[in-house]
C-alpha positions as CSV (number, residue, x, y, z in Angstrom):
1,X,-67.3,86.8,-69.1
2,X,-66.2,87.5,-65.5
3,X,-63.2,89.6,-65.0
4,X,-59.9,87.9,-63.9
5,X,-60.1,89.0,-60.2
6,X,-63.6,87.5,-59.9
7,X,-62.5,84.3,-61.7
8,X,-59.5,84.0,-59.4
9,X,-61.7,84.2,-56.2
10,X,-64.1,81.7,-57.6
11,X,-61.3,79.2,-58.2
12,X,-59.9,79.9,-54.7
13,X,-63.3,79.3,-53.1
14,X,-63.9,76.0,-55.0
15,X,-60.4,74.8,-53.9
16,X,-61.0,75.7,-50.3
17,X,-64.4,73.9,-50.3
18,X,-62.9,70.7,-51.7
19,X,-60.1,70.7,-49.1
20,X,-62.7,71.3,-46.3
21,X,-64.8,68.3,-47.6
22,X,-61.8,66.0,-47.6
23,X,-60.8,67.0,-44.1
24,X,-64.3,66.4,-42.8
25,X,-64.4,62.9,-44.3
26,X,-61.0,62.0,-42.8
27,X,-62.1,62.9,-39.3
28,X,-65.3,60.9,-39.6
29,X,-63.7,57.6,-40.9
30,X,-63.0,54.9,-38.3
31,X,-59.4,54.6,-37.1
32,X,-57.5,51.6,-38.4
33,X,-57.2,48.8,-35.9
34,X,-53.9,49.0,-33.9
35,X,-51.8,46.4,-32.1
36,X,-52.7,46.0,-28.4
37,X,-50.4,47.9,-26.1
38,X,-47.9,45.8,-24.3
39,X,-48.8,44.9,-20.8
40,X,-46.7,46.9,-18.4
41,X,-47.8,45.3,-15.1
42,X,-45.5,42.4,-13.8
43,X,-47.1,38.9,-14.2
44,X,-48.2,37.2,-11.0
45,X,-45.6,34.9,-9.6
46,X,-46.2,31.2,-10.4
47,X,-46.6,28.9,-7.5
48,X,-44.6,25.6,-7.9
49,X,-46.7,22.7,-6.6
50,X,-44.8,19.5,-5.9
51,X,-46.0,16.4,-7.7
52,X,-48.7,14.5,-5.8
53,X,-47.2,12.1,-3.3
54,X,-43.8,13.9,-3.0
55,X,-42.7,16.0,0.0
56,X,-42.5,19.8,-0.5
57,X,-38.9,19.7,0.6
58,X,-36.3,17.0,0.6
59,X,-35.8,15.5,4.1
60,X,-32.6,16.1,6.0
61,X,-30.2,13.2,5.6
62,X,-28.7,12.2,8.9
63,X,-24.9,12.0,9.1
64,X,-23.5,8.6,8.3
65,X,-22.5,6.5,11.3
66,X,-18.8,5.7,11.0
67,X,-16.6,3.2,12.9
68,X,-13.2,4.8,13.1
69,X,-11.8,4.0,16.6
70,X,-11.0,0.9,18.5
71,X,-10.3,1.2,22.2
72,X,-7.9,-1.6,23.3
73,X,-7.8,-2.4,27.0
74,X,-4.8,-4.4,28.2
75,X,-6.3,-5.6,31.5
76,X,-4.7,-5.1,34.9
77,X,-1.2,-3.5,35.2
78,X,0.8,-1.9,37.9
79,X,0.6,-3.7,41.2
80,X,-2.2,-5.8,39.7
81,X,-0.5,-8.3,37.6
82,X,-3.7,-10.3,37.0
83,X,-3.3,-14.0,36.5
84,X,0.2,-15.3,37.3
85,X,1.6,-18.6,36.3
86,X,3.9,-20.9,38.4
87,X,6.8,-19.8,36.2
88,X,6.2,-16.1,36.8
89,X,4.2,-15.3,33.6
90,X,2.1,-12.2,34.3
91,X,-1.2,-11.6,32.5
92,X,-0.7,-7.8,32.6
93,X,2.6,-8.1,30.6
94,X,1.3,-10.5,28.0
95,X,-1.9,-8.5,27.2
96,X,0.0,-5.3,26.8
97,X,2.1,-7.0,24.1
98,X,-1.1,-8.3,22.5
99,X,-2.6,-4.7,22.5
100,X,0.5,-3.3,20.7
101,X,0.4,-6.0,18.0
102,X,-3.3,-5.5,17.6
103,X,-2.9,-1.7,17.2
104,X,-0.6,-2.3,14.2
105,X,-3.1,-4.7,12.6
106,X,-6.0,-2.4,13.1
107,X,-4.2,0.6,11.6
108,X,-3.5,-1.6,8.6
109,X,-7.3,-1.8,8.2
110,X,-7.5,2.0,8.3
111,X,-8.7,2.2,11.9
112,X,-7.4,4.2,14.7
113,X,-6.5,2.3,17.9
114,X,-6.2,3.8,21.4
115,X,-4.8,1.9,24.4
116,X,-6.2,2.4,27.8
117,X,-2.7,2.0,29.2
118,X,0.7,2.3,27.4
119,X,2.9,1.1,30.2
120,X,2.8,-1.0,33.4
121,X,0.2,1.2,35.1
122,X,-3.3,0.3,36.3
123,X,-6.1,2.7,35.4
124,X,-9.3,2.1,37.3
125,X,-12.3,0.4,35.7
126,X,-14.1,3.8,35.5
127,X,-11.1,5.5,33.9
128,X,-10.9,2.9,31.2
129,X,-14.6,3.3,30.6
130,X,-14.4,7.1,30.5
131,X,-11.8,6.9,27.8
132,X,-14.0,4.6,25.7
133,X,-17.2,6.6,26.3
134,X,-15.4,9.9,25.3
135,X,-14.9,8.6,21.8
136,X,-17.4,8.9,19.0
137,X,-17.8,6.0,16.5
138,X,-15.7,3.5,18.5
139,X,-15.8,-0.1,19.9
140,X,-14.1,-1.5,23.0
141,X,-12.0,-4.6,23.3
142,X,-10.5,-5.7,26.7
143,X,-7.7,-8.3,26.6
144,X,-7.1,-11.0,29.2
145,X,-5.1,-14.2,29.8
146,X,-6.6,-16.8,32.0
147,X,-5.0,-19.1,34.5
148,X,-7.2,-22.0,33.4
149,X,-8.4,-23.5,30.2
150,X,-6.8,-25.4,27.3
151,X,-3.6,-23.7,26.4
152,X,-3.5,-22.2,23.0
153,X,-7.2,-21.5,22.8
154,X,-9.2,-18.2,22.8
155,X,-12.6,-17.3,24.2
156,X,-14.6,-14.2,23.4
157,X,-17.2,-12.8,25.8
158,X,-20.0,-10.2,25.6
159,X,-22.3,-9.1,28.4
160,X,-25.4,-11.4,29.0
161,X,-28.8,-10.4,27.7
162,X,-30.5,-9.2,30.9
163,X,-33.5,-6.9,31.4
164,X,-32.8,-3.5,32.8
165,X,-33.4,-3.0,36.5
166,X,-37.1,-2.5,37.3
167,X,-36.6,1.1,38.5
168,X,-35.0,1.9,35.1
169,X,-38.3,1.3,33.2
170,X,-39.9,4.2,35.2
171,X,-36.9,6.5,35.5
172,X,-37.4,9.9,33.9
173,X,-35.6,10.4,30.6
174,X,-32.5,12.5,31.1
175,X,-29.3,13.3,29.1
176,X,-27.2,11.4,31.7
177,X,-26.3,7.8,31.0
178,X,-26.7,5.5,34.0
179,X,-23.2,4.3,34.5
180,X,-23.9,0.7,35.4
181,X,-26.3,0.3,32.4
182,X,-24.1,1.9,29.8
183,X,-23.8,-1.3,27.9
184,X,-27.5,-2.2,27.8
185,X,-28.3,-0.5,24.5
186,X,-25.3,-2.2,22.8
187,X,-25.9,-5.8,23.9
188,X,-26.9,-7.0,20.4
189,X,-24.1,-5.3,18.6
190,X,-21.6,-6.5,21.2
191,X,-22.8,-10.1,20.7
192,X,-22.4,-9.7,16.9
193,X,-18.9,-8.4,17.3
194,X,-18.1,-11.3,19.7
195,X,-19.4,-13.8,17.1
196,X,-17.1,-12.4,14.4
197,X,-14.1,-12.4,16.6
198,X,-14.7,-16.0,17.9
199,X,-15.0,-17.3,14.3
200,X,-11.6,-15.9,13.5
201,X,-10.1,-17.4,16.7
202,X,-11.6,-20.8,15.9
203,X,-9.9,-20.7,12.5
204,X,-6.5,-19.9,13.9
205,X,-6.4,-21.7,17.3
206,X,-7.4,-25.3,17.4
207,X,-9.7,-26.2,20.2
208,X,-11.3,-22.7,20.3
209,X,-15.1,-22.6,20.3
210,X,-17.0,-21.6,17.1
211,X,-19.4,-19.6,19.2
212,X,-18.8,-16.8,21.7
213,X,-19.7,-16.8,25.4
214,X,-21.6,-14.5,27.7
215,X,-20.3,-13.4,31.1
216,X,-20.9,-10.4,33.5
217,X,-17.4,-9.0,32.8
218,X,-17.1,-5.9,35.1
219,X,-15.2,-3.8,32.5
220,X,-17.9,-4.2,29.8
221,X,-20.8,-3.1,32.0
222,X,-19.9,0.6,32.0
223,X,-18.9,1.0,28.3
224,X,-21.4,2.8,26.1
225,X,-20.3,1.2,22.8
226,X,-20.1,-2.3,21.3
227,X,-17.7,-4.1,23.7
228,X,-16.2,-7.6,24.0
229,X,-13.6,-9.3,26.2
230,X,-11.0,-11.7,24.7
231,X,-9.4,-14.3,26.9
232,X,-6.4,-16.3,25.9
233,X,-5.4,-19.6,27.7
234,X,-3.2,-19.7,29.7
235,X,-0.5,-18.5,32.0
236,X,-0.1,-22.0,33.2
237,X,2.5,-23.0,30.6
238,X,6.2,-23.7,31.2
239,X,7.4,-20.6,29.5
240,X,5.9,-17.5,27.7
241,X,6.9,-18.6,24.2
242,X,3.6,-20.2,23.2
243,X,1.7,-17.2,24.4
244,X,3.9,-14.8,22.4
245,X,3.6,-17.0,19.3
246,X,-0.2,-16.6,19.5
247,X,0.2,-12.8,19.3
248,X,0.4,-12.2,15.5
249,X,-2.5,-14.6,14.8
250,X,-4.6,-13.0,17.5
251,X,-4.0,-9.5,16.2
252,X,-4.7,-10.4,12.6
253,X,-7.9,-12.3,13.4
254,X,-9.3,-9.6,15.6
255,X,-8.5,-6.9,13.0
256,X,-10.3,-8.9,10.3
257,X,-13.3,-9.4,12.6
258,X,-13.4,-5.7,13.4
259,X,-13.2,-4.9,9.6
260,X,-16.2,-7.2,9.0
261,X,-18.1,-5.6,11.9
262,X,-17.4,-2.2,10.5
263,X,-19.8,-2.8,7.6
264,X,-22.5,-3.9,10.0
265,X,-21.9,-1.0,12.4
266,X,-22.1,1.6,9.6
267,X,-25.2,0.2,8.0
268,X,-27.0,0.4,11.4
269,X,-27.4,-3.4,11.5
270,X,-27.0,-5.8,14.4
């Protein structure tokens, strides 16, 4: 029987051999499958492609065209009294009173009104047109009283449809507006405005035409905006009373016509 020291070393050797065998087996066995490491690189940016048939970017919306100002032109003034009746009725005085009434009616429609003259002065044709052309989103109405025609009636005029001068067709495009052709691009809108005003006048003043007129009114030619002339008949009456009585109806009718034209103007129609 081996001695105790020898037996002790035998047990120790066997124990070491078993431990070495287990260690060798653990290093040779395949590693357990592990979860994939998270991706650390940033994902590629996604490109947004617009649906087929649609633009890549929304188009720019143009600003809305707004009618906000009416330029009222009481004709004549100063030393130029215009038509004068046998009893001393002066056109320049009557149309100034009409313009003041019309301004009140237009403001009631939410529109701003500017008069080319406030008192008994006489701005030139060009000065009146300059005032009108300096405004944005405006129309122009010149007021007259005739020396002829059936008393108590009203006629509305726009510039005739005429072709531009032959040299204008070949003129180079510039930012400057030819002064004598300022109205050319607004002929159709002016005619439409004249129609609306004339309808209102026919409803208020018996004997007035249902359709407007065309005439080469000097003041209209140099206005770069829808523009009409309104002519009341006439200074050839015994006293001014009948003309003054027409004022409120004239103002209300014109203001209503302008309000109706406002919808057409802002929609871009004619």
